[in-house]
VEXDREN-2710 file (C-alpha; in Angstrom, 1 decimal):
% VEXDREN-2710
k/r/px/py/pz
1/UNK/7.0/27.1/-29.0
2/UNK/8.2/29.4/-25.1
3/UNK/5.7/28.7/-22.3
4/UNK/4.6/31.7/-20.9
5/UNK/7.0/32.0/-17.6
6/UNK/5.3/31.4/-14.4
7/UNK/5.8/35.2/-12.1
8/UNK/6.4/34.3/-8.6
9/UNK/3.9/35.5/-5.5
10/UNK/6.0/38.6/-4.7
11/UNK/6.1/39.3/-8.6
12/UNK/2.6/39.0/-8.9
13/UNK/1.9/41.3/-5.5
14/UNK/4.5/43.6/-6.8
15/UNK/2.4/44.5/-10.2
16/UNK/-0.7/45.1/-8.4
17/UNK/1.1/48.0/-6.2
18/UNK/3.0/49.2/-8.9
19/UNK/-0.6/49.2/-10.5
20/UNK/-2.0/50.9/-7.1
21/UNK/0.7/53.8/-7.5
22/UNK/-0.1/54.3/-10.6
23/UNK/-3.4/55.5/-9.9
24/UNK/-2.1/57.6/-7.7
25/UNK/0.5/58.8/-9.8
26/UNK/-2.7/59.5/-12.3
27/UNK/-3.4/63.0/-11.5
28/UNK/-0.2/64.0/-11.2
29/UNK/0.6/62.9/-14.8
30/UNK/-2.4/64.5/-16.4
31/UNK/-1.7/68.1/-14.4
32/UNK/2.3/67.5/-15.7
33/UNK/1.6/66.8/-19.4
34/UNK/-1.4/69.5/-20.1
35/UNK/0.7/72.1/-18.3
36/UNK/3.8/71.1/-20.9
37/UNK/0.8/71.5/-23.8
38/UNK/-0.7/74.5/-22.3
39/UNK/2.7/76.5/-21.8
40/UNK/5.5/74.7/-24.2
41/UNK/8.1/76.7/-23.1
42/UNK/8.2/74.9/-19.6
43/UNK/9.3/71.8/-21.5
44/UNK/13.0/72.1/-21.6
45/UNK/12.8/73.6/-17.8
46/UNK/10.7/70.4/-17.0
47/UNK/13.6/67.7/-17.9
48/UNK/11.0/64.8/-17.7
49/UNK/11.9/61.5/-19.3
50/UNK/9.3/58.7/-20.4
51/UNK/10.5/56.0/-18.1
52/UNK/8.7/58.3/-14.9
53/UNK/5.3/58.1/-16.3
54/UNK/3.1/55.0/-15.5
55/UNK/-0.2/55.6/-17.3
56/UNK/-0.3/54.6/-21.0
57/UNK/-2.6/57.7/-21.6
58/UNK/0.1/60.2/-20.2
59/UNK/2.6/58.2/-22.0
60/UNK/1.4/58.7/-25.4
61/UNK/0.6/62.5/-24.9
62/UNK/4.1/62.8/-23.2
63/UNK/5.7/60.9/-26.2
64/UNK/4.0/62.7/-28.9
65/UNK/4.7/66.3/-26.9
66/UNK/8.3/65.3/-26.7
67/UNK/9.1/64.2/-30.4
68/UNK/7.5/67.8/-31.5
69/UNK/9.5/69.7/-29.0
70/UNK/12.8/68.1/-28.9
71/UNK/13.3/66.1/-32.2
72/UNK/10.8/68.1/-34.8
73/UNK/12.2/71.4/-32.8
74/UNK/8.5/73.1/-32.7
75/UNK/7.7/75.5/-30.5
76/UNK/3.9/74.7/-30.4
77/UNK/1.8/71.9/-29.0
78/UNK/-1.7/73.3/-30.4
79/UNK/-4.3/70.7/-32.2
80/UNK/-2.8/72.0/-36.2
81/UNK/0.8/70.7/-35.0
82/UNK/-0.2/67.6/-33.3
83/UNK/-2.3/66.6/-36.1
84/UNK/0.4/67.0/-39.0
85/UNK/2.8/65.1/-36.0
86/UNK/0.2/61.9/-36.0
87/UNK/0.1/61.8/-39.9
88/UNK/3.5/60.6/-39.6
89/UNK/2.7/58.4/-36.9
90/UNK/-0.2/56.2/-37.5
91/UNK/0.4/53.9/-34.4
92/UNK/0.3/56.7/-32.2
93/UNK/-2.5/58.4/-33.7
94/UNK/-4.5/55.3/-33.1
95/UNK/-3.9/55.6/-29.2
96/UNK/-4.6/59.3/-29.4
97/UNK/-8.1/58.7/-30.8
98/UNK/-8.8/56.3/-28.3
99/UNK/-7.8/58.7/-26.0
100/UNK/-10.2/61.2/-26.6
101/UNK/-7.8/63.1/-29.1
102/UNK/-6.9/67.0/-28.3
103/UNK/-9.6/67.5/-26.4
104/UNK/-8.6/65.5/-23.7
105/UNK/-6.0/68.1/-23.3
106/UNK/-8.3/70.9/-23.6
107/UNK/-10.1/69.4/-20.6
108/UNK/-7.1/68.9/-18.9
109/UNK/-5.7/71.9/-18.9
110/UNK/-9.0/73.9/-17.5
111/UNK/-8.3/73.0/-14.1
112/UNK/-4.4/73.3/-13.7
113/UNK/-2.0/76.4/-13.1
114/UNK/1.2/76.1/-14.5
115/UNK/2.9/77.5/-12.0
116/UNK/2.2/74.6/-10.0
117/UNK/4.2/72.6/-12.7
118/UNK/7.2/72.2/-9.8
119/UNK/5.1/70.7/-7.1
120/UNK/3.2/68.0/-9.8
121/UNK/6.8/67.2/-10.8
122/UNK/7.7/66.5/-7.0
123/UNK/4.5/64.5/-6.5
124/UNK/5.4/62.7/-9.8
125/UNK/9.0/61.7/-8.5
126/UNK/7.8/60.8/-5.1
127/UNK/5.6/58.0/-6.3
128/UNK/8.2/56.7/-8.5
129/UNK/10.6/56.7/-5.6
130/UNK/7.9/54.6/-3.4
131/UNK/8.4/51.8/-7.0
132/UNK/11.4/51.8/-6.1
133/UNK/11.1/50.8/-2.6
134/UNK/8.3/48.2/-3.5
135/UNK/10.5/46.8/-6.0
136/UNK/12.9/46.4/-3.2
137/UNK/11.1/44.4/-1.2
138/UNK/10.2/47.3/1.1
139/UNK/7.0/47.0/2.9
140/UNK/4.6/49.8/1.1
141/UNK/1.5/48.5/0.2
142/UNK/-0.3/49.5/3.4
143/UNK/1.3/52.9/3.5
144/UNK/0.3/54.3/0.4
145/UNK/-2.7/56.4/1.6
146/UNK/-0.2/58.1/4.0
147/UNK/2.1/58.7/1.7
148/UNK/-0.5/60.6/-0.7
149/UNK/-0.1/63.7/2.2
150/UNK/3.4/63.4/2.7
151/UNK/6.9/64.6/1.0
152/UNK/9.3/62.3/-0.7
153/UNK/11.5/64.0/1.8
154/UNK/9.4/62.9/5.0
155/UNK/9.1/59.4/3.4
156/UNK/13.0/59.3/3.0
157/UNK/13.1/60.1/6.7
158/UNK/10.8/57.6/7.6
159/UNK/12.5/54.8/6.1
160/UNK/15.7/55.9/7.3
161/UNK/14.5/56.2/10.8
162/UNK/13.1/52.8/10.1
163/UNK/16.6/51.5/9.3
164/UNK/18.0/53.3/12.0
165/UNK/15.5/51.2/14.4
166/UNK/16.5/48.1/13.3
167/UNK/20.0/48.6/14.1
168/UNK/20.0/50.6/17.1
169/UNK/21.3/47.3/19.0
170/UNK/23.8/46.3/17.3
171/UNK/26.1/49.1/19.0
172/UNK/25.0/51.8/21.3
173/UNK/25.4/55.4/19.9
174/UNK/27.4/56.5/22.8
175/UNK/30.5/54.7/24.1
176/UNK/32.8/55.5/26.9
177/UNK/36.4/54.4/27.2
178/UNK/38.9/54.3/29.6
179/UNK/41.9/56.7/28.7
180/UNK/44.7/54.0/28.2
181/UNK/42.1/51.7/26.3
182/UNK/44.6/50.2/23.5
183/UNK/46.9/53.0/23.9
184/UNK/50.0/50.4/23.0
185/UNK/48.1/49.9/20.1
186/UNK/47.3/53.4/19.0
187/UNK/51.3/53.8/19.0
188/UNK/51.5/50.8/16.4
189/UNK/48.8/52.7/14.4
190/UNK/50.3/56.0/14.6
191/UNK/54.0/54.4/13.6
192/UNK/52.5/53.7/10.4
193/UNK/50.9/57.0/9.3
194/UNK/47.6/56.4/10.7
195/UNK/47.1/59.9/11.7
196/UNK/48.6/61.6/8.5
197/UNK/45.8/62.8/5.8
198/UNK/45.9/62.9/1.8
199/UNK/48.8/65.4/1.0
200/UNK/48.0/68.5/-0.8
201/UNK/49.8/68.1/-4.3
202/UNK/53.6/69.9/-4.5
203/UNK/52.6/71.5/-1.0
204/UNK/54.8/69.9/1.8
205/UNK/54.9/72.8/4.3
206/UNK/50.7/73.2/4.0
207/UNK/50.3/69.4/4.4
208/UNK/52.9/69.3/7.2
209/UNK/52.1/71.7/9.2
210/UNK/48.0/70.5/8.8
211/UNK/48.2/67.2/8.7
212/UNK/47.1/66.9/5.5
213/UNK/43.5/65.8/4.6
214/UNK/43.0/63.2/7.5
215/UNK/39.8/61.4/8.0
216/UNK/37.4/62.4/10.2
217/UNK/37.8/65.9/9.3
218/UNK/36.8/68.7/6.8
219/UNK/38.7/71.1/5.3
220/UNK/37.7/74.7/4.4
221/UNK/39.1/76.9/1.6
222/UNK/37.6/80.4/1.4
223/UNK/38.7/82.7/-1.3
224/UNK/36.8/85.8/-3.3
225/UNK/34.9/84.8/-6.3
226/UNK/37.4/84.4/-9.6
227/UNK/40.5/84.0/-6.8
228/UNK/40.7/80.3/-7.8
229/UNK/39.4/78.2/-5.4
230/UNK/38.1/75.6/-7.6
231/UNK/41.6/75.0/-9.1
232/UNK/43.1/75.1/-6.2
233/UNK/41.0/72.1/-4.8
234/UNK/41.2/70.2/-8.3
235/UNK/45.3/70.9/-8.4
236/UNK/46.0/70.4/-4.6
237/UNK/43.8/67.4/-4.2
238/UNK/43.3/65.2/-7.6
239/UNK/46.6/64.6/-8.1
240/UNK/47.4/62.9/-4.8
241/UNK/44.1/61.2/-5.3
242/UNK/45.3/59.7/-8.5
243/UNK/48.3/58.8/-7.0
244/UNK/47.6/56.8/-3.8
245/UNK/44.6/55.4/-5.9
246/UNK/41.9/56.7/-3.7
247/UNK/38.5/57.3/-5.1
248/UNK/36.8/60.7/-4.7
249/UNK/33.2/62.4/-5.2
250/UNK/33.6/66.0/-6.3
251/UNK/30.2/67.6/-5.7
252/UNK/30.0/70.9/-7.8
253/UNK/27.4/73.3/-8.1
254/UNK/29.1/76.2/-10.2
255/UNK/31.1/74.3/-13.2
256/UNK/29.9/71.0/-14.7
257/UNK/31.7/67.9/-15.8
258/UNK/33.0/69.1/-19.5
259/UNK/34.6/71.8/-17.0
260/UNK/36.7/69.3/-14.9
261/UNK/37.4/67.2/-17.7
262/UNK/39.5/70.4/-19.8
263/UNK/41.0/71.1/-16.5
264/UNK/42.3/67.6/-15.8
265/UNK/43.6/67.1/-19.6
266/UNK/45.3/70.9/-19.1
267/UNK/47.1/69.5/-15.9
268/UNK/48.2/66.0/-17.4
269/UNK/49.5/68.0/-20.4
270/UNK/51.4/70.0/-18.4
271/UNK/52.6/68.4/-15.5
272/UNK/52.8/64.4/-16.5
273/UNK/53.7/64.8/-20.0
274/UNK/55.4/68.2/-19.6
275/UNK/54.3/70.0/-23.0
276/UNK/53.2/73.6/-23.1
277/UNK/49.5/73.8/-22.9
278/UNK/47.3/76.6/-21.6
279/UNK/43.7/76.7/-21.2
280/UNK/42.6/79.3/-23.8
281/UNK/43.9/76.6/-26.4
282/UNK/42.1/74.2/-25.4
283/UNK/39.0/76.0/-24.8
284/UNK/39.1/77.8/-28.1
285/UNK/38.9/74.9/-30.5
286/UNK/40.8/74.6/-33.9
287/UNK/43.9/72.6/-32.8
288/UNK/46.8/71.4/-34.9
289/UNK/47.8/68.2/-35.4
290/UNK/50.2/68.5/-32.2
291/UNK/47.9/70.1/-29.8
292/UNK/45.4/67.3/-30.6
293/UNK/48.2/64.8/-30.3
294/UNK/48.7/66.2/-26.8
295/UNK/45.2/66.4/-25.9
296/UNK/44.4/62.5/-26.6
297/UNK/48.0/61.6/-24.6
298/UNK/46.4/63.6/-21.8
299/UNK/43.4/61.7/-22.1
300/UNK/44.6/58.5/-22.4
301/UNK/46.8/58.9/-19.3
302/UNK/43.9/60.5/-17.3
303/UNK/41.8/57.0/-18.3
304/UNK/44.7/54.8/-17.4
305/UNK/45.0/56.4/-14.0
306/UNK/41.4/56.9/-13.0
307/UNK/39.9/53.3/-14.0
308/UNK/37.3/52.0/-11.4
309/UNK/35.6/55.3/-10.7
310/UNK/38.6/56.5/-9.1
311/UNK/36.9/60.2/-9.3
312/UNK/33.2/60.6/-10.0
313/UNK/32.0/63.9/-11.0
314/UNK/28.5/64.8/-9.1
315/UNK/27.0/68.2/-10.6
316/UNK/24.3/69.7/-8.7
317/UNK/21.0/71.2/-10.7
318/UNK/20.4/73.6/-7.2
319/UNK/22.6/73.0/-4.4
320/UNK/20.6/71.8/-1.1
321/UNK/22.7/70.7/2.0
322/UNK/20.5/67.6/2.3
323/UNK/21.4/66.7/-1.5
324/UNK/25.0/66.7/-0.4
325/UNK/24.9/64.7/3.1
326/UNK/22.3/61.4/0.9
327/UNK/25.5/61.8/-1.4
328/UNK/28.2/61.4/1.1
329/UNK/26.1/58.3/2.6
330/UNK/25.3/56.5/-0.6
331/UNK/29.3/56.6/-1.8
332/UNK/30.9/56.1/1.8
333/UNK/28.3/53.1/2.2
334/UNK/29.9/51.8/-1.9
335/UNK/33.8/52.9/0.1
336/UNK/34.7/56.2/-0.8
337/UNK/36.7/58.2/2.0
338/UNK/37.2/61.6/0.1
339/UNK/34.6/63.8/-1.2
340/UNK/35.3/67.4/-2.5
341/UNK/32.4/70.2/-2.6
342/UNK/32.6/73.3/-4.5
343/UNK/30.9/75.7/-3.5
344/UNK/29.4/75.4/-0.1
345/UNK/26.5/78.1/0.1
346/UNK/22.9/78.9/1.3
347/UNK/20.7/76.2/0.3
348/UNK/18.8/77.3/-2.8
349/UNK/15.3/78.7/-2.4
350/UNK/16.0/79.7/1.0
351/UNK/15.5/83.4/1.7
352/UNK/15.8/84.9/5.4
353/UNK/16.8/87.1/7.4
354/UNK/19.1/84.5/9.2
355/UNK/20.2/82.4/6.6
356/UNK/23.8/82.6/8.5
357/UNK/22.2/80.7/11.2
358/UNK/20.8/77.6/8.6
359/UNK/24.5/77.5/7.1
360/UNK/25.9/77.1/10.3
361/UNK/23.9/74.3/11.0
362/UNK/23.8/72.9/7.5
363/UNK/27.7/72.8/8.4
364/UNK/27.4/70.9/11.6
365/UNK/25.3/68.1/10.0
366/UNK/28.0/67.6/7.1
367/UNK/30.4/67.3/10.4
368/UNK/28.1/65.0/12.0
369/UNK/28.4/62.6/8.6
370/UNK/31.9/63.2/8.3
371/UNK/33.7/62.9/12.1
372/UNK/35.4/59.7/13.2
373/UNK/32.4/58.9/15.5
374/UNK/30.0/58.8/12.5
375/UNK/31.4/57.7/9.0
376/UNK/35.4/58.8/9.6
377/UNK/35.6/60.5/6.4
378/UNK/36.9/63.8/4.5
379/UNK/35.7/66.5/2.9
380/UNK/37.1/69.5/1.3
381/UNK/34.3/72.2/1.2
382/UNK/35.2/75.7/-0.7
383/UNK/33.2/78.8/0.0
384/UNK/33.1/82.4/-0.7
385/UNK/34.5/85.1/1.3
386/UNK/32.5/88.6/2.0
387/UNK/33.2/90.8/-0.6
388/UNK/35.0/93.0/1.6
389/UNK/38.0/90.9/1.8
390/UNK/38.8/92.6/-1.5
391/UNK/40.0/95.6/0.6
392/UNK/42.2/93.6/2.9
393/UNK/45.7/91.4/3.0
394/UNK/45.4/89.9/6.4
395/UNK/42.5/87.3/6.5
396/UNK/41.2/86.2/9.4
397/UNK/37.6/84.6/10.5
398/UNK/36.3/87.5/10.1
399/UNK/35.9/87.3/6.7
400/UNK/33.6/84.5/6.3
401/UNK/30.9/87.4/7.4
402/UNK/27.6/86.6/9.4
403/UNK/28.0/82.9/9.0
404/UNK/31.6/82.6/10.5
405/UNK/30.1/80.5/13.1
406/UNK/30.2/77.8/10.1
407/UNK/34.1/77.4/11.2
408/UNK/33.4/75.9/14.7
409/UNK/33.0/72.2/13.4
410/UNK/35.8/72.0/11.0
411/UNK/39.1/70.9/11.9
412/UNK/41.3/73.0/9.3
413/UNK/40.0/76.7/7.6
414/UNK/42.4/77.8/4.9
415/UNK/42.0/81.4/2.8
416/UNK/43.6/82.3/-0.3
417/UNK/44.0/85.4/-2.2
418/UNK/46.0/86.8/-4.8
419/UNK/49.5/88.4/-4.1
420/UNK/49.0/92.2/-5.0
421/UNK/51.5/94.2/-7.2
422/UNK/53.1/96.0/-4.7
423/UNK/53.9/92.6/-2.6
424/UNK/56.2/91.9/-5.4
425/UNK/60.0/91.4/-4.7
426/UNK/61.4/95.4/-5.3
427/UNK/57.5/97.1/-4.5
428/UNK/56.4/99.6/-1.9
429/UNK/55.0/96.8/0.2
430/UNK/57.1/93.7/-0.9
431/UNK/56.6/90.1/1.2
432/UNK/59.4/88.7/2.1
433/UNK/59.0/85.1/1.3
434/UNK/62.0/82.1/2.5
435/UNK/62.2/78.8/2.3
436/UNK/63.4/77.4/5.7
437/UNK/66.4/74.5/5.1
438/UNK/68.7/72.7/6.9
439/UNK/68.2/69.6/9.8
440/UNK/66.9/71.8/12.4
441/UNK/65.0/74.0/10.5
442/UNK/67.0/77.4/11.3
443/UNK/67.7/78.1/8.2
444/UNK/66.3/80.6/6.0
445/UNK/66.5/81.2/2.2
446/UNK/64.8/84.2/0.4
447/UNK/62.8/83.4/-2.0
448/UNK/62.0/86.4/-5.0
449/UNK/58.7/87.2/-6.6
450/UNK/58.9/87.6/-10.2
451/UNK/56.7/90.0/-12.1
452/UNK/55.9/87.9/-15.0
453/UNK/54.7/85.0/-12.6
454/UNK/51.3/84.6/-10.4
455/UNK/51.5/84.2/-6.7
456/UNK/48.9/83.4/-4.0
457/UNK/48.9/83.1/-0.4
458/UNK/47.2/81.2/1.5
459/UNK/46.1/81.7/4.9
460/UNK/45.9/79.1/7.8
461/UNK/43.2/80.1/9.4
462/UNK/42.3/77.2/11.8
463/UNK/44.1/74.1/12.8
464/UNK/43.7/71.5/14.7
465/UNK/46.9/69.5/13.7
466/UNK/49.2/72.1/14.3
467/UNK/49.8/76.2/14.8
468/UNK/47.2/78.6/12.6
469/UNK/47.9/82.4/12.0
470/UNK/51.7/82.0/12.6
471/UNK/53.0/82.5/9.0
472/UNK/51.5/82.0/5.4
473/UNK/52.3/79.9/2.7
474/UNK/53.1/81.3/-0.7
475/UNK/52.7/79.3/-3.8
476/UNK/53.2/79.9/-7.3
477/UNK/50.3/79.4/-9.6
478/UNK/50.0/79.1/-13.2
479/UNK/46.4/79.3/-13.7
480/UNK/46.8/78.6/-17.5
481/UNK/48.3/75.9/-17.1
482/UNK/46.9/74.6/-13.8
483/UNK/50.7/73.9/-12.5
484/UNK/50.7/74.8/-9.2
485/UNK/53.9/74.7/-6.0
486/UNK/54.6/75.8/-2.7
487/UNK/57.9/78.2/-2.9
488/UNK/58.0/79.5/1.1
489/UNK/56.4/81.6/3.8
490/UNK/56.1/84.6/4.7
491/UNK/54.6/86.9/7.2
492/UNK/51.9/89.5/6.6
493/UNK/50.9/92.3/9.0
494/UNK/47.5/92.5/10.4
495/UNK/45.5/95.1/8.4
496/UNK/45.5/99.0/10.1
END
């Protein structure tokens, strides 16, 4: 016979705290469930899980609703539909009857409004965060009443302040140095390549001019919608991450995990396996045996190369800069040095006539986490240029639009556009493209632009490690096969 395990004083105290928190949660759980019964269409929008509920009565009602909507695929939660479901589930029916049956739901929904659902869900998840704090041994017992009037963000800020206050005396926030401090050691570090960043794949000119993606900096990558910003970011960064075994976290808000997986499969097939596999073939399905064989080989290469979470994909349901900052803090604490944010934009739900100021401040806050004096990381951030850029050939900071000062804290700003039809070799406004060769870099080799190929121009708008706006880099970009490489440089005159 197994004896009951004796619980510790901490565990006993924790159970009492969780019980008290569940009492605070009771109201929002009742409101959420009653709204879902009243308006079942909101069930899909709510995206809730059983483990989020702490009070058994509302667990029971939620399980019944979830099974009817998500398992049985019904679209009604009326008394008859619930009754028919419970005939097949006697244990649930016993609890349902014990808690007052359908009458309990009817009474509850008289006092709630469906438009308040998101507020109640935020309240529910706030208390679940407090439970997590309690489980980690944080002292929340005497603060529960105060937490009733606080948002989750306010509670988070309070605990962050506690941690900062605890460690503030470990090191002074601001230090002063003599300019010659350990300057000899710096030379040794530089000799080892300390200042060189992660290179851009197949882009020697761009990497050399900008210093690559070096730690303590932000790289902005701008372009029009559908120009291939995300594709550029993936093809320029991910192969080098894999090669160097550096971990990267990609925060995405316009793509999803499966899209990134598809893109990497196409990249691996064409660039690693040297097969000819186009995106539309992968997208359309109904594969031939040969195509399926290639895809499985590409998947095997990806799995082998990305062990130990080399690449982490984190899709945002709604973009908020503070959410991105929390992700950066979390993963940098786990040793990650490289991040991608695709795409930077105004926070979800924010509409004001000063939105451009908010975007500028958000970029400053990202930089405060990235810079060498803080966590010494690198983040590549994509963003969309103004729609008027479609009429221009030469890009400048003005193409960012009202929020152009987002460029102030960043170290490198790149902008890309497609080569226009009349810029190909032999056309009216052809680009004079050439590559530099020779030991002294004084030999120019002309490069022709083939009309059967796709090219893009990369503008170096800002560059703290080299020149900016002196020339543009031309890349050959087979977007259907995820093959991308530099072919030379050019000079595009300013638009008049």
